[in-house]
BALUM-248066 format. One record per residue: residue number from 1; residue in one letter; y, x, z of N, C-alpha, C in turn. Coordinates in steps of 0.1 Angstrom, whole numbers, always signed. Atoms other than C-alpha are relative to their C-alpha. Layout:
! BALUM-248066
  num  residuo   n_c2   n_c1   n_c3  ca_c2  ca_c1  ca_c3   c_c2   c_c1   c_c3
  NUM        A      Y      X      Z      Y      X      Z      Y      X      Z
...
//
This chain:
! BALUM-248066
  num  residuo   n_c2   n_c1   n_c3  ca_c2  ca_c1  ca_c3   c_c2   c_c1   c_c3
    1        X     -8     +7    +10  +1416  -1051  +1139     -9    -10     -8
    2        X     +8    +10     +7  +1403  -1083  +1122     +7     -4    -13
    3        X     -6     +4    +13  +1408  -1091  +1085     -7    -13     -4
    4        X     +5    +13     +5  +1405  -1127  +1074     +1     -1    -15
    5        X     +0     +2    +15  +1396  -1135  +1038     +7    -13     -3
    6        X     -6    +12     +4  +1417  -1160  +1020     -9     -7    -11
    7        X     +8     +8    +10  +1401  -1188   +999    -14     -2     +5
    8        X    +14     +3     -5  +1364  -1194  +1000     -7    +13     +4
    9        X     +5    -12     -6  +1348  -1169  +1022    -16     +0     -2
   10        X    +14     -2     +1  +1313  -1156  +1015     -7     -7    -12
   11        X     +5     +6    +12  +1309  -1173   +981     +0    +10    -11
   12        X     +1     -9    +11  +1297  -1152   +953     +3     -7    -13
   13        X     -3     +7    +12  +1314  -1163   +920    -11     +1    -11
   14        X    +11     -1    +10  +1285  -1150   +900    -11    -10     +2
   15        X    +10    +10     -3  +1261  -1173   +918     +4    -14     -5
   16        X     -5    +13     +4  +1283  -1203   +910     -1     -1    -16
   17        X     +2     +0    +14  +1283  -1193   +873    -14     -2     -4
   18        X    +14     +1     +3  +1246  -1189   +873     -5    -14     +2
   19        X     +4    +14     -3  +1242  -1223   +889     +5    -10    -12
   20        X     -4     +9    +11  +1263  -1239   +861     -8     +2    -12
   21        X     +9     -3    +12  +1242  -1222   +834    -13     -7     +2
   22        X    +13     +6     -3  +1210  -1234   +851     +1    -16     -1
   23        X     -1    +15     +1  +1223  -1270   +854     +2     -4    -15
   24        X     -1     +4    +15  +1232  -1270   +816    -13     +1     -6
   25        X    +14     -1     +6  +1197  -1258   +807     -8    -12     +4
   26        X     +8    +11     -4  +1181  -1286   +827     +5    -13     -6
   27        X     -5    +13     +6  +1204  -1313   +813     -3     +0    -15
   28        X     +3     -1    +15  +1199  -1301   +777    -15     -2     -2
   29        X    +15     +1     +2  +1161  -1300   +782     -4    -15     +1
   30        X     +4    +14     -1  +1161  -1337   +792     +4     -8    -12
   31        X     -4     +7    +12  +1180  -1348   +761    -10     +2    -12
   32        X     +9     -1    +12  +1158  -1356   +731     +7     -6    -12
   33        X     -5     +6    +12  +1166  -1363   +695     -8    -12     -4
   34        X     +7    +12     +4  +1157  -1396   +680     +5     -3    -14
   35        X     -3     +4    +14  +1155  -1407   +644     -6    -14     -3
   36        X     +5    +13     +4  +1152  -1442   +630     +2     -2    -15
   37        X     +0     +2    +14  +1144  -1451   +595     +2    -15     -3
   38        X     -3    +14     +2  +1158  -1484   +582    -11     -6     -9
   39        X    +10     +8     +8  +1137  -1511   +566     +1     +3    -15
   40        X     -2     -3    +15  +1153  -1504   +532     -6    +13     -4
   41        X     +5    -13     +3  +1144  -1468   +534    -16     +0     +0
   42        X    +15     +1     +0  +1108  -1477   +543     -5     -6    -13
   43        X     +4     +7    +12  +1106  -1500   +513     +1    +10    -12
   44        X     -2    -10    +11  +1119  -1472   +490    -11    +11     +1
   45        X    +10    -10     -1  +1092  -1449   +503    -13     -5     -6
   46        X    +12     +6     +5  +1065  -1473   +492     +0     +1    -15
   47        X     +2     -1    +14  +1051  -1470   +457     +3    -13     -7
   48        X     -4    +12     +6  +1067  -1496   +435     -9     -4    -11
   49        X     +8     +5    +11  +1050  -1518   +409     +5     +7    -13
   50        X     -6     -6    +13  +1074  -1504   +382     -6    +14     -2
   51        X     +5    -14     +0  +1063  -1468   +391    -15     +0     -5
   52        X    +14     +1     +4  +1026  -1478   +387     -2     -3    -15
   53        X     +0     +4    +14  +1032  -1495   +354     +4    +11    -10
   54        X     -5    -11     +8  +1052  -1466   +340    -11    +11     +0
   55        X    +10    -10     +0  +1025  -1442   +351    -12     -3     -9
   56        X    +11     +4     +9   +998  -1462   +333     +4     +2    -15
   57        X     -5     -2    +14  +1020  -1462   +301     +0    +14     -4
   58        X     -1    -14     +3  +1025  -1425   +303    -14     +6     -2
   59        X    +14     -5     +1   +987  -1419   +308     -5     -5    -14
   60        X     +5     +5    +13   +980  -1441   +277     +6     +8    -11
   61        X     -6     -8    +10  +1005  -1422   +256     -5    +14     +0
   62        X     +6    -14     -1   +991  -1389   +268    -13     +1     -6
   63        X    +13     +0     +6   +956  -1399   +259     +1     -2    -15
   64        X     -1     +2    +15   +967  -1411   +224     +5    +13     -6
   65        X     -5    -13     +5   +986  -1378   +219    -11    +10     -1
   66        X    +11    -10     +0   +957  -1356   +229    -11     -4    -10
   67        X    +11     +4     +9   +933  -1376   +207     +6     +1    -15
   68        X     -5     -1    +13   +957  -1373   +177     +3    -13     -6
   69        X     -2    +13     +5   +962  -1410   +174    +15     -5     +1
   70        X    -14     +5     -3   +999  -1412   +185     +9     +3    -12
   71        X     -9     -1    +12  +1023  -1419   +156    +13     -5     +5
   72        X    -14     +3     -4  +1060  -1419   +162     +8     -6    -12
   73        X     -8     +6    +10  +1083  -1442   +143    +14     +5     +2
   74        X    -13     -6     -1  +1115  -1423   +136    +11    -10     +0
   75        X    -11    +10     +1  +1136  -1453   +127     +2     -8    +14
   76        X     +0     +7    -13  +1127  -1472   +160     +6    +10    +11
   77        X     -5    -10    -10  +1134  -1440   +180    +15     +2     -2
   78        X    -14     -2     +3  +1168  -1435   +163     +8    -13     +4
   79        X     -7    +13     -4  +1178  -1472   +168     +1     -1    +15
   80        X     +0     +1    -15  +1168  -1470   +205    +10    +10     +6
   81        X    -10     -9     -5  +1189  -1439   +210    +14     -5     -2
   82        X    -13     +6     +3  +1219  -1455   +193     +4    -11     +9
   83        X     -2    +11     -9  +1215  -1486   +213     +3     +4    +15
   84        X     -2     -6    -13  +1213  -1466   +245    +15     +5     +2
   85        X    -13     -7     -2  +1246  -1447   +239    +12     -9     -4
   86        X    -11     +7     +5  +1267  -1473   +221     +1    -15     +5
   87        X     +0    +14     -4  +1257  -1507   +235     +0     -2    +15
   88        X     -1     +2    -15  +1261  -1501   +272    +12     -6     +4
//
């Protein structure tokens, strides 16, 4: 008596599944990530002239404070605060 198989004969479904997994691994290994930084972002990363001037001013004030020479004018400070909040 002879028994014939229906469908694909002699094909192991587990081998097909393993082949799919292997092909996914090789295709994902070929893909690489890429990043591009815009020219605007590159400019922002550079130290600006304003930052350098501000740092110099902070260093000068710090030296004056440490030496005991820094005098604060309360009226000018109050006016500056009011101008900041009410004249914007």
